[in-house]
DRENZATOR-44227 format. One record per residue (C-alpha): chain; z negated, x negated, y negated. Coordinates in steps of 0.25 Angstrom, whole numbers, plus 5000, padded with zeros to 4 digits. Each point is the difference from the previous one (the first is absolute). Layout:
<recs>
> unit | Z | X | Y
> A | Z | X | Y .
...
</recs>
This chain:
<recs>
> unit | Z | X | Y
> A | 4986 | 4619 | 4657 .
> A | 4991 | 5012 | 4997 .
> A | 4988 | 5004 | 5009 .
> A | 4996 | 5013 | 5005 .
> A | 4986 | 5003 | 5006 .
> A | 5001 | 5008 | 5012 .
> A | 4988 | 5009 | 5004 .
> A | 5000 | 5003 | 5015 .
> A | 4989 | 5003 | 5010 .
> A | 5010 | 4999 | 5012 .
> A | 5003 | 4985 | 5001 .
> A | 5000 | 4990 | 5012 .
> A | 4991 | 4998 | 5008 .
> A | 4998 | 5015 | 5000 .
> A | 5006 | 5005 | 5013 .
> A | 5006 | 5014 | 4997 .
> A | 5013 | 5007 | 5001 .
> A | 5013 | 4995 | 4993 .
> A | 4995 | 5005 | 4987 .
> A | 4994 | 4986 | 4998 .
> A | 5014 | 4995 | 4999 .
> A | 5003 | 5006 | 4986 .
> A | 4991 | 4991 | 4992 .
> A | 5002 | 4987 | 5009 .
> A | 5016 | 5001 | 4999 .
> A | 5000 | 5003 | 4985 .
> A | 4991 | 4987 | 4998 .
> A | 5010 | 4992 | 5009 .
> A | 5013 | 5005 | 4992 .
> A | 4995 | 5001 | 4986 .
> A | 5001 | 4985 | 4996 .
> A | 5015 | 5000 | 5003 .
> A | 5001 | 5011 | 4989 .
> A | 4992 | 4993 | 4990 .
> A | 4986 | 5005 | 5003 .
> A | 4988 | 4993 | 5005 .
> A | 4990 | 5009 | 5007 .
> A | 4985 | 4999 | 5000 .
> A | 4993 | 5008 | 5010 .
> A | 4986 | 5007 | 4998 .
> A | 4996 | 5006 | 5014 .
> A | 4987 | 5003 | 5007 .
> A | 4991 | 4990 | 5008 .
> A | 5002 | 4999 | 5015 .
> A | 4987 | 5007 | 5003 .
> A | 5006 | 5013 | 4995 .
> A | 5010 | 5001 | 5011 .
> A | 4997 | 5006 | 5013 .
> A | 5010 | 4992 | 5008 .
> A | 5006 | 4987 | 4996 .
> A | 5012 | 4991 | 5006 .
> A | 5005 | 4987 | 4996 .
> A | 5015 | 5003 | 5004 .
> A | 5004 | 5002 | 4986 .
> A | 4992 | 4990 | 4993 .
> A | 5011 | 4989 | 5002 .
> A | 5010 | 5009 | 4992 .
> A | 4991 | 5000 | 4987 .
> A | 5009 | 4991 | 4991 .
> A | 4994 | 4986 | 4998 .
> A | 4993 | 4999 | 4986 .
> A | 4998 | 5015 | 4998 .
> A | 4987 | 5003 | 4992 .
> A | 4992 | 5009 | 5008 .
> A | 4986 | 5005 | 4995 .
> A | 4992 | 5008 | 5011 .
> A | 4989 | 5008 | 4993 .
> A | 4987 | 5004 | 5006 .
> A | 5001 | 5014 | 5007 .
> A | 4993 | 5008 | 5010 .
> A | 5004 | 5011 | 5009 .
> A | 4991 | 5012 | 4998 .
> A | 5002 | 5005 | 5015 .
> A | 4996 | 4986 | 5006 .
> A | 4991 | 4993 | 4990 .
> A | 4992 | 5012 | 4993 .
> A | 4998 | 5009 | 5011 .
> A | 4987 | 5003 | 5007 .
> A | 5001 | 5006 | 5014 .
> A | 5015 | 5002 | 4997 .
> A | 4998 | 5008 | 4987 .
> A | 5001 | 4997 | 4986 .
> A | 5000 | 5007 | 4986 .
> A | 5014 | 5006 | 4997 .
> A | 4999 | 4995 | 4986 .
> A | 5001 | 4985 | 5006 .
> A | 5013 | 5004 | 5005 .
> A | 5007 | 5007 | 4989 .
> A | 5011 | 4999 | 4997 .
> A | 5000 | 4991 | 5013 .
> A | 4991 | 4991 | 5008 .
> A | 5003 | 4988 | 4992 .
> A | 4996 | 5004 | 4986 .
> A | 4991 | 4989 | 5000 .
> A | 5012 | 4991 | 4999 .
> A | 5002 | 5004 | 4985 .
> A | 4986 | 4994 | 4996 .
> A | 5005 | 4986 | 5004 .
> A | 5015 | 5002 | 4998 .
> A | 5000 | 5003 | 4985 .
> A | 4993 | 4988 | 4996 .
> A | 5008 | 4991 | 5010 .
> A | 5013 | 5006 | 4994 .
> A | 4996 | 4997 | 4986 .
> A | 4997 | 4986 | 5004 .
> A | 5014 | 4999 | 5006 .
> A | 5006 | 5006 | 4987 .
> A | 4992 | 4989 | 4992 .
> A | 5004 | 4989 | 5009 .
> A | 5015 | 5003 | 5003 .
> A | 5005 | 5009 | 4988 .
> A | 5008 | 5010 | 5008 .
> A | 5009 | 5009 | 4992 .
> A | 4998 | 5012 | 5009 .
> A | 4991 | 5007 | 5010 .
> A | 5004 | 5007 | 5013 .
> A | 4991 | 5008 | 5009 .
> A | 5003 | 5007 | 5013 .
> A | 4994 | 5013 | 5007 .
> A | 4995 | 5002 | 5010 .
> A | 4988 | 4996 | 4998 .
> A | 4997 | 5009 | 4988 .
> A | 4990 | 4990 | 4994 .
> A | 5012 | 4990 | 4998 .
> A | 5005 | 5010 | 4989 .
> A | 4985 | 5000 | 4994 .
> A | 5001 | 4985 | 4999 .
> A | 5014 | 5000 | 4994 .
> A | 4997 | 5010 | 4989 .
> A | 4987 | 4993 | 4996 .
> A | 5007 | 4986 | 5000 .
> A | 5011 | 5006 | 4991 .
> A | 4990 | 5006 | 4991 .
> A | 4992 | 4988 | 4998 .
> A | 5012 | 4990 | 5000 .
> A | 5010 | 5008 | 4992 .
> A | 5011 | 4996 | 5011 .
> A | 5010 | 5010 | 5005 .
> A | 4997 | 5006 | 5013 .
> A | 5009 | 5005 | 5011 .
> A | 4993 | 5010 | 5010 .
> A | 5007 | 5000 | 5014 .
> A | 4998 | 5012 | 5008 .
> A | 5003 | 4998 | 5015 .
> A | 4996 | 5014 | 5003 .
> A | 4998 | 5012 | 4990 .
> A | 4985 | 5001 | 4997 .
> A | 4994 | 5014 | 4997 .
> A | 5007 | 5010 | 5009 .
> A | 4998 | 5014 | 5005 .
> A | 4989 | 4999 | 5010 .
> A | 4999 | 4985 | 4999 .
> A | 4990 | 4994 | 4998 .
> A | 4993 | 5011 | 5007 .
> A | 4986 | 4997 | 4994 .
> A | 5000 | 5007 | 4986 .
> A | 4993 | 4990 | 4993 .
> A | 5009 | 4989 | 5005 .
> A | 5012 | 5008 | 4996 .
> A | 4995 | 5001 | 4986 .
> A | 4998 | 4985 | 5000 .
> A | 5014 | 4998 | 5005 .
> A | 5005 | 5009 | 4989 .
> A | 4993 | 4993 | 4989 .
> A | 5005 | 4986 | 5005 .
> A | 5014 | 5006 | 5001 .
> A | 5001 | 5006 | 4987 .
> A | 4994 | 4988 | 4993 .
> A | 5010 | 4991 | 5007 .
> A | 5013 | 5008 | 4997 .
> A | 4996 | 5002 | 4986 .
> A | 4996 | 4986 | 4997 .
> A | 5009 | 4991 | 5008 .
> A | 5013 | 4995 | 4994 .
> A | 5006 | 5004 | 5013 .
> A | 4996 | 5008 | 5012 .
> A | 5007 | 4996 | 5013 .
> A | 5002 | 5009 | 5012 .
> A | 5006 | 4997 | 5014 .
> A | 5008 | 5013 | 5002 .
> A | 5009 | 5008 | 4991 .
> A | 4993 | 5013 | 5002 .
> A | 4986 | 4994 | 4997 .
> A | 5006 | 4995 | 4987 .
> A | 5006 | 5013 | 4997 .
> A | 4987 | 5007 | 5002 .
> A | 4993 | 4991 | 4991 .
> A | 5010 | 5002 | 4989 .
> A | 4998 | 5015 | 5001 .
> A | 4985 | 4998 | 5000 .
> A | 4999 | 4991 | 4988 .
> A | 5012 | 5003 | 4991 .
> A | 4995 | 4991 | 4989 .
> A | 5001 | 4988 | 5009 .
> A | 5013 | 5004 | 5007 .
> A | 5008 | 4989 | 4994 .
> A | 4990 | 4990 | 5006 .
> A | 5001 | 5005 | 5014 .
> A | 5009 | 4992 | 5009 .
> A | 5003 | 4997 | 5015 .
> A | 4999 | 4987 | 5008 .
> A | 5001 | 5003 | 5015 .
> A | 4994 | 4991 | 5010 .
> A | 5009 | 4991 | 5008 .
> A | 5001 | 4990 | 5011 .
> A | 4998 | 4985 | 4999 .
> A | 5013 | 4993 | 5006 .
> A | 4992 | 4987 | 5002 .
> A | 4991 | 5007 | 5010 .
> A | 5011 | 5003 | 5009 .
> A | 5006 | 4985 | 5000 .
> A | 4999 | 4995 | 5014 .
> A | 4998 | 5013 | 5007 .
> A | 5010 | 5003 | 5011 .
> A | 5010 | 5011 | 4998 .
> A | 4998 | 5004 | 5015 .
> A | 4989 | 4997 | 5010 .
> A | 4995 | 5004 | 5013 .
> A | 4996 | 5015 | 5001 .
> A | 4986 | 5003 | 4995 .
> A | 4998 | 5007 | 5014 .
> A | 5010 | 4998 | 5011 .
> A | 5005 | 5012 | 5006 .
> A | 4996 | 5009 | 4988 .
> A | 5006 | 5004 | 4987 .
> A | 4990 | 4997 | 4989 .
> A | 4998 | 5008 | 4987 .
> A | 4991 | 4992 | 4991 .
> A | 4991 | 5005 | 4989 .
> A | 4994 | 4988 | 4993 .
> A | 4988 | 5002 | 4991 .
> A | 4989 | 5011 | 4997 .
> A | 5002 | 5014 | 5005 .
> A | 4992 | 5009 | 4990 .
> A | 4995 | 5013 | 5006 .
> A | 5005 | 5008 | 4988 .
> A | 5011 | 4992 | 4993 .
> A | 5007 | 4995 | 5013 .
> A | 4994 | 5011 | 5010 .
> A | 5008 | 4998 | 5013 .
> A | 4995 | 5013 | 5007 .
> A | 5014 | 5006 | 5000 .
> A | 5006 | 4987 | 5005 .
> A | 4991 | 5001 | 5012 .
> A | 5003 | 5014 | 5002 .
> A | 5015 | 4997 | 5000 .
> A | 4998 | 4988 | 5010 .
> A | 4992 | 5010 | 5009 .
> A | 5012 | 5010 | 5000 .
> A | 5010 | 4988 | 5003 .
> A | 4991 | 4995 | 5011 .
> A | 5000 | 5014 | 5007 .
> A | 5015 | 5001 | 4999 .
> A | 5001 | 4986 | 5006 .
> A | 5007 | 4994 | 4988 .
> A | 4989 | 4989 | 4997 .
> A | 4998 | 4992 | 5013 .
> A | 5004 | 4987 | 4994 .
> A | 4995 | 5002 | 4986 .
> A | 4987 | 4993 | 4994 .
> A | 4995 | 5002 | 4986 .
> A | 4991 | 4988 | 4996 .
> A | 4991 | 5001 | 4988 .
> A | 4996 | 4986 | 4995 .
> A | 4987 | 4999 | 4992 .
> A | 4999 | 5015 | 4998 .
> A | 4985 | 5000 | 4995 .
> A | 4998 | 5014 | 5006 .
> A | 5001 | 4997 | 5015 .
> A | 4990 | 5011 | 5004 .
> A | 5009 | 5010 | 4993 .
> A | 5012 | 4995 | 5007 .
> A | 4994 | 5000 | 5014 .
> A | 4994 | 5014 | 4998 .
> A | 5014 | 5005 | 4997 .
> A | 5006 | 4993 | 5011 .
> A | 4990 | 5006 | 5010 .
> A | 5002 | 5014 | 4993 .
> A | 5015 | 5000 | 5002 .
> A | 5000 | 4992 | 5013 .
> A | 5008 | 4988 | 4995 .
> A | 4991 | 4989 | 5003 .
> A | 5011 | 4993 | 5008 .
> A | 5009 | 5000 | 4988 .
> A | 4990 | 4994 | 4990 .
> A | 4995 | 4986 | 4998 .
> A | 4990 | 4996 | 4989 .
> A | 5000 | 4985 | 4997 .
> A | 4991 | 4991 | 4991 .
> A | 5004 | 4994 | 4987 .
> A | 5009 | 4988 | 5000 .
> A | 5002 | 4989 | 4989 .
> A | 5011 | 5004 | 4990 .
> A | 5011 | 4992 | 5006 .
> A | 4998 | 5004 | 5014 .
> A | 5000 | 5015 | 4995 .
> A | 5013 | 4997 | 4994 .
> A | 5005 | 4994 | 5013 .
> A | 4996 | 5012 | 5008 .
> A | 5008 | 5009 | 4990 .
> A | 5012 | 4992 | 5003 .
> A | 4999 | 5001 | 5015 .
> A | 4996 | 5015 | 5000 .
> A | 5011 | 5010 | 5006 .
> A | 4997 | 5009 | 4988 .
> A | 4991 | 5001 | 4988 .
> A | 4992 | 5012 | 4996 .
> A | 4996 | 5005 | 4986 .
> A | 4989 | 5010 | 4999 .
> A | 4998 | 5006 | 4986 .
> A | 4995 | 5015 | 4998 .
> A | 5005 | 5009 | 4989 .
> A | 4987 | 4999 | 4993 .
> A | 5005 | 4986 | 4996 .
> A | 5013 | 5003 | 4995 .
> A | 4999 | 4992 | 4988 .
> A | 4996 | 4987 | 5008 .
> A | 5008 | 4991 | 5008 .
> A | 4992 | 4991 | 5011 .
> A | 5002 | 4985 | 4996 .
> A | 5002 | 4998 | 5015 .
> A | 5013 | 5007 | 4999 .
> A | 5007 | 4989 | 4992 .
> A | 4996 | 4990 | 5011 .
> A | 5006 | 5010 | 5011 .
> A | 5013 | 5000 | 4992 .
> A | 5001 | 4985 | 4999 .
> A | 4997 | 4999 | 5015 .
> A | 5013 | 5007 | 5002 .
> A | 4996 | 5008 | 5012 .
> A | 5003 | 5014 | 5003 .
> A | 4991 | 5009 | 4991 .
> A | 4995 | 5014 | 5002 .
> A | 4994 | 5007 | 4988 .
> A | 4990 | 5011 | 5003 .
> A | 4998 | 5004 | 4986 .
> A | 5003 | 5012 | 4991 .
> A | 5015 | 4999 | 4997 .
> A | 4997 | 5004 | 4985 .
> A | 4990 | 4989 | 4998 .
> A | 5002 | 4986 | 4994 .
> A | 4999 | 4993 | 5014 .
> A | 5011 | 5008 | 5005 .
> A | 5008 | 4997 | 4987 .
> A | 4998 | 4985 | 5002 .
> A | 5004 | 5001 | 5015 .
> A | 5013 | 5007 | 4996 .
> A | 5003 | 4990 | 4989 .
> A | 5000 | 4990 | 5011 .
> A | 5009 | 5007 | 5010 .
> A | 4989 | 5006 | 5009 .
> A | 5005 | 5013 | 5006 .
> A | 4989 | 5004 | 5010 .
> A | 4989 | 5007 | 4991 .
> A | 4991 | 5012 | 5004 .
> A | 4987 | 5006 | 4994 .
> A | 4988 | 4994 | 5006 .
> A | 4994 | 5014 | 5000 .
> A | 5011 | 5006 | 5009 .
> A | 4998 | 4998 | 5015 .
> A | 5013 | 5007 | 5003 .
> A | 5008 | 4992 | 4990 .
> A | 4994 | 4987 | 5006 .
> A | 5003 | 5005 | 5014 .
> A | 5014 | 5002 | 4997 .
> A | 5003 | 4987 | 4992 .
> A | 4992 | 4990 | 5009 .
> A | 5010 | 5000 | 5012 .
> A | 5012 | 5000 | 4990 .
> A | 4994 | 4988 | 4993 .
> A | 4997 | 4992 | 5013 .
> A | 5014 | 5003 | 5005 .
> A | 5006 | 4995 | 4988 .
> A | 4992 | 4987 | 4997 .
> A | 5012 | 4992 | 4996 .
> A | 5004 | 5010 | 4990 .
> A | 4986 | 5001 | 4994 .
> A | 5000 | 4987 | 4993 .
> A | 4998 | 4999 | 4985 .
> A | 5011 | 4996 | 4991 .
> A | 4998 | 4985 | 4997 .
> A | 5006 | 5000 | 4985 .
> A | 4990 | 5012 | 4996 .
> A | 4989 | 4992 | 5007 .
> A | 5003 | 4987 | 4992 .
> A | 4997 | 5008 | 4987 .
> A | 4986 | 5002 | 5005 .
> A | 4995 | 4986 | 5000 .
> A | 4988 | 4995 | 4993 .
> A | 5008 | 4990 | 4991 .
> A | 5007 | 5013 | 4995 .
> A | 4987 | 5007 | 4997 .
> A | 4995 | 4988 | 4993 .
> A | 5011 | 4999 | 4991 .
> A | 4997 | 5015 | 4996 .
> A | 4985 | 4996 | 4998 .
> A | 5005 | 4988 | 4991 .
> A | 5008 | 5009 | 4991 .
> A | 4988 | 5010 | 4999 .
> A | 4991 | 4988 | 4996 .
> A | 5011 | 4995 | 4989 .
> A | 5001 | 5014 | 4994 .
> A | 4984 | 5001 | 4999 .
> A | 4999 | 4987 | 4993 .
> A | 5011 | 5003 | 4991 .
> A | 4994 | 5013 | 4996 .
> A | 4986 | 4994 | 4998 .
> A | 4997 | 5000 | 4985 .
> A | 4994 | 4986 | 5001 .
> A | 5014 | 4995 | 5003 .
> A | 5007 | 5007 | 4989 .
</recs>
């Protein structure tokens, strides 16, 4: 069995959104495909919030090295301020100081035949590149999101840092992996000399996580039809302003009396309450605290409908949560640009109710139709099955095999 060293900041017990699932599930499923994973991650002190709910899902015997790391905003700040250079390209750049020697030690001890690093966090690709340079091992650079984009990061110096990391990664990595088709196409155009090494492995859902969850349960809120958004509501990338405007119009027309929109763990509670007050829809909104992962999945299974928010400025990204939504097999409403990759995925899985997040009139028109047709708004099971983490891991194993075969050291 070959080994792969996986460099990932996001790993249990870090408590974050479903993005943490990518590395964890790859680590679970790779051994069945002939690859033994080793994980190089950050020390727990680097994490703002931790939870033990996923620790039991770490495979028994998995080698994990947690390298020292500080969060500049918490550990290096004086009166809430810290030099920007200590957080460039991200607040965890200190991780590289310990992760590179720790990674070299893992290479010496366990003799992996490939390296894999995943962004975000940008520092992971710094570690991956240096380990590849120092060890000579082929490197796979995994981009869960595009890096240097128009207007992002907004700080010019940080943008330049992202651009340097991105350029070095795409040019040096044996394969650059993206989670959406449009993102991969953009990077092929941006780096034509590396275009044949750019590929797509989408996110997915883990079937085992749904075992034992009831297909149906009691309503989330008796007497109300609950539309659930589970996860962070970013002020720009998932701006819900026009949704609130549409809810206000429906309320005034007497068409939203039994509707409740629940935001589970949105992170930006103040923004949502401010919008609710502005549009006079406080009675239609509920904001709920984070739940352990399995409980969050159970809540999805019991919601009357699931709500996707994704703005047009993220057309080349697909929220990882969407795959769990699809597997939950509940009616799904996509408020996202019909031309974007999120809408493309939803259509591929049979989701028919899609409207632009920036278009209040379109949301006002589609929301009542969706709520009246919940039985007809379910994803297609056969299309959803193709989105499993097992399927995605087979794709990763194939990328690893190609990288190793192309390595001159294996000629």
